[in-house]
Every structure is written in C-alpha cells, then in structure tokens.
N, C-alpha and C positions, 0 to 999 in steps of 0.2 A: 732932747737923749742926755743929756749929762746932767738935766734934772733926779732925771730917775735912776742912774748912776747915781748920788748923791745919796737916796731915797731908799736904793739897797742898803747902801753901808751901811746908814745909820739902824734900817733896821735890824742887821743881824750882829752892830757892838750892842743895842740894846738888848738882844737873846743876850748875846756871851757874856755880857755884862750881868743882867736878871737869871741865869742859867748855870753856869760856864760851863756852855756845851762849843764846841770846838769851830771857827767860822766855816770851816772848810767846808761840812758837812751841810754847811749855808748858802755860803757866797756861792763855792762852785755851781750847783744847782739852779738857781735863779740870775747868774750869767746864762747856763747853757742853754734853759726853758724858755728864758721872758729877752732875754738881747741875743740869743741865738750867739754866742760867742763860740767859738770853733773850743773842742773837747781842748785838745793841749795850752791854748792860749789861754783856755780858765780855769785852768788847773796851775801852768807855771802863770798869771796874775795872783793868781791868790795863794798861790806859798810865799811869796815877796809879801804880800798884804797883813796875812801873817805870822808873820815874823819880823815888822814890824810894830802890830798892834800886840801884839805879844810880850814883847820884848817891853812893852810899862809892864805888864806884871811880872815880871824878873825884880824888877825897883821896890815895887810894891810887897809880893811876898819875902822877900830877901830880906827886909826893913823888920819882917814881921814875925821872922825865924823860922817858916815856912818851907824855904828849902832843902830836903836832903838828899848832900852833892853825891855822897853814895851813889844816889841809886841815880842821880844823872848820869854821872861816870857810867854805869853800867849800862845804861839804856843807849846810849853814843855807841858806848862801845860794838853794838848791835847793830845799831839806826844808823851810819854814821857809813859805815863799808856798801848795806845792802843799798842803800839810798845812790852810794859811787857806781856800783854796777847797774844799777838801774835804770839808773840816768847815759851809762855807756853804752845798755843793749838799745834807748829811746833814741839814741846820735846814727846808729845802725837799722833803723828801721824811717821809712816814709809816713809823719806824724797823718798827710793829708792823705793817705789813702781810706776808702773807706773801711776796711775792714782793722784796722788801727782804731779809726774817732771807735765803733764800734763798740769793740775789745775798750776804751777805754772808759765810755758809758755803762759797758754791763760791769767790769767790776765796782766804779764809782752807783751803780744804783745795790752791787753789792754791800757794799760798803756802807753807806744809808742804811738800809733796811738790819744790817746786825748794828750800825749805830742806833737806834730804834730803839734797839733790845734793851743795851747797855741804859739809855736815860730809862726808857723805861725800872729796870732790874735797879738801879744806883743803888736807894735807899734799904732794897730787899737785901742788897747782899755787901750793904755795911754792919747793919744785921747779923746777916749771916759767918760775916767774919769774924766780930766780938766774940765770935762764940769760941775760937782754936783756928789753930794754921789749918791752910785747905796744903799746902806743897811744907815740905821737911827746908827744915832752914836748914839746911847743909847745900840743897838746889836751890834756891829762893835765887845765889847771885847768877848761876848759869840759868834758870826760867827768866828771868830777866834781863841780861843780854836775848837771848834769843825772841822775849816780847820787845826789845826793841828791834831786833832782823827783821821782822815779821811788821810796824807799824816805819819803818825806814823802806823798805820797797810798797810797799803799800799809801801811803802818805805823800809818797816820788810820782805814782800809778797817776792818782784820783785826787793829792790834797787832804783826805781823808782821812781822820783815825788817831791821830795824836790828842785828840783829843778824850772824849767821852769814851772811847775801845782802849783807849790809855791807859783814863782813870780806873775805869769798874775791874784792868786786868790787875794795877797793883793794886785794890784794894783785897784782892784777891792773895797774893801772892806777898805783902807785906799789915796783916789785917789790928797786928797792935799798933800801928802807925797810925795820926790821925787823919782826920781827911779835911781836916785844912794843909795839910805835910803833902801827902797823896796829890790833891790838886795844883799845890804851887813847883811839888818836885815834875810833875808832870806838863807845865807850862815852862819850866827851867827846861826843863831837854825841848818842848819846843819849837825853841828859834834858834838853835846851834841845826837842828836839823831841819825846818819848813828854809832855812839860812843857803844850806847848803845846797839844798834841794830847788829851791827861786831860784841860784848862783847857776845852777845846775841848768835850770830852762834857760836861763838868761842867753847863757853858751847856746844854746836852740834856737834863740829865737821867736819863741812862745812866750812870751812875757809883753801886753801890753802898759807902757810904761807911763799912758796921758790917762787912762779906763785905773789901773793904781793908782796915783796921784786922786782921782774924781772920789774911786772909795773911801779912801780914807781922811776926808774932807767932812763926807756920813758920818765910819764909823766914830772915829777921835771923841766928840759929842755923845752920840750913840750910849757906846760903852759906859763913859762918865756917868749917862741918866740911867741905863738900869744897874748897875752897880749901886747909883744909891736909893734905887728901888726897890728890890734885891728883898728887904725886911718888911716893905708895902703894901706886895700883889703875892701870894695862895701860889710859889713856886710847885707845889704839886699840880695846880692843872697843868700851870705853863705848860711845865712837861710833857703830858700824858699830851697835852693839843699836839705840841713840835715834836715830836713821835710822830704820830697820825701824819702828818708832816710830812716828816721823813720817811713814814711806810710809802707813802703814795706817792712822791717823787724818785721813791729808790725803784718800786715798781714800772713805775713810765718809762722809766730813762732803759730798765733790762729787758723788756718788752717791743719798745717803740719802737 
C-alpha cells in the first residue's frame, strides 16, 4: 500500500509541476476514491501536504520576482479569518457522522467541477482580461479580500480551490499583471492558508502523518520532473484530459 501512496504522490506532483493546477483537486479525490481514506483525514492530510510542497514554490517564484505581496496580503486578510471560523465550526460537529461525510463529499465534488471549468477556461480568460478591466480599480482591493474569504472556507473544508480557482479569479481582478505574477502570488497565498487550515485539522486529529510522509516521497521528484517537462509536452491537451477527470470525479462524489 505504501508504494501506491508514493505512486499517487508522484503522479500528483508531476501534474502540478506540468500544469500548475493545485494538488488538492487531485490528491484528495485519489485518497477518497482509490484508498478509501476518510474524507476529513484526506482533506486534513492533503492540506499539510500542499503547504509543504507549495512552500518550495515561494522561493522559486520569489527569486524570479513573480510575487505581488500586495495581492497576497489582501487574499490572506480574507482567507485566514474564514479558515479559522470554518475550523471552529468543524470542532463542534461529529466528523465521523454520515451526514458530515456526505456534506464534505458534496462540496468537494462541486469544487472539482468548478475547478475543471477554470482549468479549461484559463487561456481564454487571459486573452479576454488583456482587453480591459473586469472590475473597477476602486473595488479591486475589497473584491480580492472577498475572494480570499471564499477560498479560506472552501480550502479548509475540501482542500480544493487555492490553485486553479484562485488563479482564474485573480486573472479577472488583475488583468494588467503577468500570468507568472498571478500564479506566483496565488502560490504564496496558498502556503499560509493551507498551513493554518492544516494545523487546524491537526488539532482535530484528522491528519495521518505516516501517509503525509509517504506522499511527499513521491511528490517531490514528481514536481521536479513535471516542471522540467512542461516545455516538451503539449500542456493544452493535458489540461483538457485533467479537466475531464475532474468532472468525472466531481460527479462521482456528488451522486455517490
């Protein structure tokens, strides 16, 4: 079974390195559907997994000047408080009840379907955003904080949203920024958010540390390989295949 976890970590790491899509949209469904990990444990373990793997991205993007800390601060202003509120709510419910398990699966399924749309539409949105502002400049700070608040609750509950959804929304809010700056800023924000949410899940007892270590053994070389092969593989087709998988898994979770 450990080899299977290493393989899963490698596959997710490879796709994240190749496409930049957040690991939560891939790892949590794999843990749920292939390895029958309990939903709360899958989410909690994946949050710390994401925090560790994406922390590497901060150094890489930081050196290249791809992080706009103003955007990161605005997102965190909204996301950290709502993450803490969501964790407080989770502390007061029975995470093992069938109703709670079904609710987590439902929201995870919805998040995956929305993420698949974001994956498919990203390039078109980049083209549209370059033609003009979607949101008046005076409303951008408040809209960014609101986006952070939505991501904070969604990521804490499902571990999905910090990647593809965050980048897609930021493209619309900051059309004049380079896509590399958007991606770098989103990754920089995802690290503190997933860390806060992950530590909160640790206090809930919903993290399997042995599983976490095994996944990292596979993901680190996977991310390295995927990043270096991204220029040699037709990413467009990879994104389409990935989106189809996310749609299938999303509907499977919703109607399971």
